[in-house]
C-alpha positions in Angstrom: 47.0 83.7 87.7 49.1 86.7 88.4 51.6 87.6 91.1 49.0 89.8 92.7 46.4 87.0 92.8 49.0 84.7 94.4 49.8 87.3 96.9 46.1 88.0 97.8 44.9 84.4 97.7 42.9 83.5 100.8 41.7 80.2 102.4 38.2 79.1 101.6 35.3 79.2 104.1 33.0 76.4 105.4 29.2 77.0 105.7 29.9 77.9 109.3 32.4 80.5 108.3 35.4 78.5 109.5 38.5 78.8 107.2 39.3 75.7 105.1 41.9 74.7 102.4 41.2 76.2 99.0 42.7 75.4 95.6 43.3 78.0 92.9 43.9 76.9 89.3 46.7 78.3 87.2 46.2 76.0 84.2 47.8 72.7 82.9 47.4 71.1 86.3 49.2 73.7 88.3 47.4 74.5 91.6 48.0 77.1 94.3 46.9 75.5 97.6 46.0 77.8 100.5 45.6 76.1 103.8 43.2 77.1 106.5 46.1 78.9 108.2 46.9 80.9 105.1 50.1 78.9 104.1 50.5 78.6 100.4 52.1 75.9 98.3 52.2 74.7 94.8 50.8 71.3 93.6 50.9 69.7 90.2 48.0 67.5 89.3 48.8 65.0 86.5 47.6 61.7 85.1 50.1 58.9 85.5 49.4 55.2 84.8 45.7 56.1 84.4 45.5 57.6 87.9 45.3 61.2 89.1 48.3 62.2 91.2 49.0 65.3 93.1 52.7 66.2 93.4 54.0 68.9 95.8 56.3 71.4 94.2 57.2 73.6 97.1 56.0 76.6 99.1 54.6 79.6 97.3 56.5 82.8 97.7 55.7 86.2 96.3 57.3 88.9 98.4 61.0 89.1 98.2 61.5 85.7 96.7 65.2 85.0 96.5 66.0 88.4 98.1 67.5 89.6 101.3 65.9 91.8 104.0 66.7 94.9 101.9 65.0 93.5 98.8 68.3 92.7 97.0 68.4 89.4 95.1 70.2 86.7 96.9 72.2 84.8 94.2 72.4 81.7 96.4 68.7 81.0 95.8 69.4 80.7 92.1 72.4 78.4 92.6 70.1 75.7 93.8 68.7 73.6 91.0 65.0 74.2 90.3 63.9 70.8 91.4 65.5 71.3 94.8 64.1 74.7 95.6 61.8 74.6 98.5 60.1 77.9 97.8 58.9 79.0 94.3 57.7 82.1 92.6 54.8 81.8 90.2 57.2 81.7 87.2 59.4 79.1 88.9 56.3 76.9 89.8 55.2 77.0 86.2 58.6 76.0 84.9 58.9 73.2 87.4 55.4 72.0 86.6 56.0 72.0 82.9 59.2 70.0 83.3 57.5 67.3 85.4 54.4 67.3 83.2 56.6 66.6 80.2 58.2 63.7 82.0 54.9 62.2 83.0 53.7 62.3 79.4 56.9 60.5 78.4 56.0 57.7 80.8 58.3 58.6 83.7 57.2 58.8 87.3 57.2 62.6 88.0 57.6 62.2 91.7 60.7 60.0 91.3 62.1 62.6 88.8 61.3 65.4 91.3 63.2 63.6 94.1 66.1 62.6 91.9 67.9 65.9 92.5 67.2 65.9 96.2 70.8 65.5 97.1 71.9 64.2 100.5 74.5 66.6 101.9 77.4 64.6 103.2 79.6 65.3 106.3 83.1 66.6 105.7 84.6 63.2 106.4 82.3 61.7 103.8 83.2 64.5 101.3 86.9 63.9 101.9 86.4 60.3 100.8 84.3 61.1 97.8 86.8 63.9 96.7 89.7 61.5 97.1 88.0 58.7 95.1 87.0 61.2 92.3 90.2 63.2 92.1 93.0 60.6 92.8 93.1 59.4 89.2 94.7 62.8 88.2 97.3 62.7 91.1 100.4 60.7 91.8 100.0 58.0 94.4 102.0 60.1 96.8 99.9 63.2 96.4 96.7 61.2 96.7 97.9 59.4 99.9 99.1 62.7 101.4 95.8 64.4 100.6 93.7 61.8 102.4 95.9 61.0 105.3 96.6 64.7 106.2 92.9 65.5 106.2 92.0 62.5 108.2 94.6 63.3 110.8 94.3 67.0 111.1 90.9 68.1 109.7 88.4 65.3 110.4 88.7 65.5 114.3 87.1 69.0 114.2 85.2 69.0 110.8 84.5 65.4 110.1 81.0 65.2 111.6 79.9 68.6 110.2 77.8 68.9 107.0 79.9 70.4 104.3 77.0 72.9 103.7 77.5 74.3 107.2 81.2 74.7 107.5 82.4 78.3 107.8 85.6 80.2 108.5 85.3 79.7 112.3 85.2 75.9 111.8 88.3 75.8 109.5 90.2 78.0 112.0 89.3 75.7 114.9 90.7 72.7 112.9 93.9 74.4 111.9 94.7 76.1 115.3 96.3 73.0 117.0 99.0 72.7 114.2 99.2 76.2 112.8 102.4 77.2 114.7 103.8 73.8 115.7 103.6 72.4 112.2 103.3 75.4 109.9 104.1 73.7 106.6 101.6 70.9 107.2 99.0 73.4 108.4 99.2 75.3 105.2 98.8 72.1 103.2 95.8 71.1 105.3 94.2 74.6 104.8 94.6 74.2 101.0 93.2 70.7 101.0 90.2 71.7 103.2 89.5 74.4 100.5 89.7 71.7 97.8 87.1 69.5 99.6 84.8 72.5 100.1 85.2 73.5 96.5 84.4 70.0 95.4 81.3 70.0 97.6 80.2 73.3 96.1 80.6 71.9 92.6 78.5 68.9 93.6 75.7 71.1 94.8 76.3 70.2 98.5 76.9 73.7 99.6 75.6 77.1 98.4 77.7 79.4 100.5 81.0 80.8 99.2 84.2 79.2 100.4 85.7 80.5 103.6 87.5 83.7 102.9 91.3 83.5 103.0 91.6 86.9 104.8 89.3 85.7 107.6 91.4 82.6 108.0 94.6 84.6 108.3 92.9 87.0 110.8 91.7 84.2 113.0 95.0 82.4 113.2 98.2 83.5 115.0 101.2 84.7 112.9 103.4 81.8 111.9 107.1 82.1 112.7 109.2 83.5 109.9 111.5 81.4 107.9 110.8 78.0 106.6 114.1 77.1 105.0 115.5 73.7 106.0 118.4 73.9 108.5 121.5 73.2 106.5 125.1 72.4 107.3 127.8 74.7 105.9 129.4 73.0 102.9 132.8 73.3 104.4 131.7 71.0 107.3 130.3 68.3 105.1 133.5 66.4 104.3 134.3 65.9 108.0 130.7 64.9 108.7 130.8 62.3 105.9 134.2 60.9 107.0 132.9 60.5 110.6 129.8 58.7 109.4 131.8 56.4 107.1 133.9 55.4 110.1 130.9 54.1 112.0 129.2 50.7 111.6 126.9 50.3 108.6 123.2 51.0 109.0 120.4 51.6 106.5 119.5 55.0 107.8 123.2 56.2 108.0 124.0 55.0 104.5 120.7 56.5 103.2 121.8 59.9 104.6 125.2 59.6 103.0 123.7 58.6 99.6 121.3 61.6 99.9 124.3 63.8 100.4 126.3 62.4 97.5 123.4 62.6 95.1 121.9 65.9 96.4 118.6 64.1 96.5 115.5 64.5 98.6 115.0 62.2 101.5 111.8 60.7 100.0 113.6 59.9 96.8 116.4 58.1 98.6 114.0 56.1 100.8 112.1 54.9 97.8 115.2 54.1 95.7 115.4 50.6 94.3 118.2 48.6 92.8 116.2 48.3 89.6 116.6 52.1 89.2 120.4 51.9 89.5 122.9 51.2 86.7 126.3 51.1 88.3 128.0 50.4 85.0 126.5 53.5 83.4 126.7 55.4 86.7 123.0 56.5 86.7 120.0 56.4 89.0 116.9 56.7 86.9 114.1 57.9 89.2 110.5 57.4 88.1 108.0 60.2 88.2 106.1 58.4 91.0 108.8 59.3 93.6 109.6 62.8 92.3 108.2 66.0 93.8 107.4 67.5 90.4 106.0 64.2 89.1 108.6 64.1 86.3 111.2 61.4 85.9 114.8 62.4 86.5 118.2 60.7 85.8 120.9 61.3 88.5 124.5 60.9 87.5 126.3 58.9 90.1 129.8 59.9 91.1 132.5 57.3 91.8 131.9 58.0 95.5 128.1 57.4 95.3 128.7 54.1 93.3 131.3 53.0 95.8 129.0 53.7 98.7 126.3 51.5 97.1 128.8 48.8 96.2 130.2 48.5 99.7 126.7 48.7 101.4 125.0 45.8 99.5 126.6 42.6 98.2 126.1 42.1 94.5 124.1 38.9 95.0 121.2 40.5 96.9 120.8 43.7 94.9 117.0 43.6 94.4 114.1 45.8 95.5 114.6 48.7 98.0 118.2 49.7 98.6 117.7 51.0 102.1 115.1 49.0 104.0 113.6 49.4 107.4 113.5 46.8 110.2 110.2 45.4 108.8 111.5 45.2 105.2 109.6 48.3 103.9 111.0 51.7 103.1 112.7 53.7 105.8 110.6 56.4 107.5 111.6 60.0 107.2 112.1 60.1 110.9 114.8 57.3 110.7 117.0 59.6 108.6 116.4 62.5 111.1 117.4 60.1 114.0 120.6 59.3 112.2 121.4 63.0 112.0 120.6 63.5 115.7 122.7 60.4 116.6 125.6 62.2 114.9 125.0 65.2 117.2 123.7 67.4 114.3 120.5 69.5 114.4 120.4 70.1 110.6 118.0 68.4 108.2 118.8 65.9 105.5 117.1 68.1 103.0 119.5 70.9 104.1 122.4 69.1 102.3 120.8 70.1 99.0 121.4 73.7 100.1 125.0 72.9 101.0 125.6 71.3 97.6 124.1 74.4 95.9 126.3 76.8 97.9 129.4 74.7 97.1 128.6 74.6 93.4 128.2 78.4 93.4 131.4 79.1 95.3 133.7 76.3 94.2 132.6 75.5 90.7 132.2 79.0 89.1 132.9 77.7 85.6 129.9 75.4 85.7 126.7 77.3 84.7 124.2 77.7 87.5 121.5 75.8 85.6 123.6 72.7 85.7 123.5 72.7 89.5 119.7 73.4 89.4 119.2 70.4 87.0 121.2 68.2 89.4 118.7 69.2 92.1 115.8 68.3 89.7 114.7 71.9 89.7 113.0 73.5 86.7 115.3 76.0 85.1 114.6 79.0 82.9 111.3 80.5 81.7 108.7 78.5 79.9 110.1 79.6 76.6 113.7 78.6 77.6 112.4 75.3 78.8 110.7 74.7 75.5 114.0 75.2 73.6 116.3 73.5 76.0 116.1 69.9 75.0 119.3 68.7 76.6 119.5 67.6 80.2 123.2 68.6 80.3 124.1 65.2 81.6 127.8 65.4 80.8 128.2 68.6 82.7 126.1 67.3 85.6 128.3 64.2 85.7 131.4 66.4 86.0 129.7 68.5 88.7 128.6 65.5 90.8 132.0 63.8 90.4 133.7 66.9 91.8 131.2 67.0 94.7 131.9 63.3 95.5 135.6 63.9 95.5 135.2 67.0 97.7 133.0 65.4 100.4 134.1 61.7 100.2 137.7 61.5 98.9 138.1 58.0 100.5 135.2 56.7 98.4 136.4 58.4 95.3 139.8 56.8 95.4 141.7 60.1 95.6 142.4 60.4 99.3 146.0 59.1 99.0 146.7 60.8 95.7 146.7 64.4 96.9 150.1 66.2 96.8 150.3 69.2 99.2 150.7 72.5 97.3 153.6 73.7 99.5 155.5 70.5 98.9 155.0 70.8 95.2 156.4 74.3 95.2 159.5 73.2 97.2 160.4 70.5 94.7 159.8 72.8 91.7 
């Protein structure tokens, strides 16, 4: 057969002249079937288990196969595996028939093999679960949990029931709109994770369309407020704040805030800190990669003030497991630390104390290299080349820096509060 013959193939005619189905042979069992209405389809006739079987391959298309209304080839047609294409040109029908014929000769059921690639397109909610189960082995537990929980809470209500093949920019915009301005940081994470799920779906053959365009998403959403830095207390105010908190009754959330300040640590790292990570004799807090933002372990040098805070908070005979526990025995929630700040009459964030520490180090410790403060914050420092050559973690310098920070903000814990001689008095006696 030729393309022209396929195009011009007509139904057969009964003795009375009524149109009836007609089969045209191409060879090797490939048939072009033309129904009484003129509809054309491809059928493969093979022998399997000693019986003749007719296997439908798909509709026959000649004009503008895999092309748009202007005759331009549509690449999406060719992204679909051959066995899943519902319309076939003559060349494609021959290719598909040859593949199934070969399988039949090898003893396989060609119909089963044809349907093997007929993939059921999942909903977005189902795709989230499958992406999570497939990808989580390469993530930390925290990243995997955040990926799944954020999508279930913020994306599934709008996208969950939709097939991943049908989700477009308008659907993504609708899912992000409720949190785009109220929770901008979370909204950006959800947008990225929706993209991950759709990319995963495309790689699995569940969607042929391109991923939603980032420019369309930005155009369809209101402008987020500028900024994004965590509200921070001026470092000059931190000593008074710490002194006031130390004067109050002990509580897990209050002491967790104080420990975060003394160590310049992130809230999540403090909430997941355990006594097994602490060595009071060596004055170190060895944080595993599982609780770190960059998924790399980090050793914090504990100042005398930080060690004293821990020592006075927990008796030595019960130092096991989490240092700061919630009312139910598990880790404190992030909100519990925020509530401690609000109870103290402050609007700043716990994370903002890291900024206060960094400002203090820059202004009050000019002889300490900037990279020491950055390392104390568990930040990466230098270029990739510099990181490759810098093998030291500058622990001695970090210890001196953190000790100075502890003495500055918590002199009562450092044992220096009553050992300070006023400068004017010293000059008088000289």
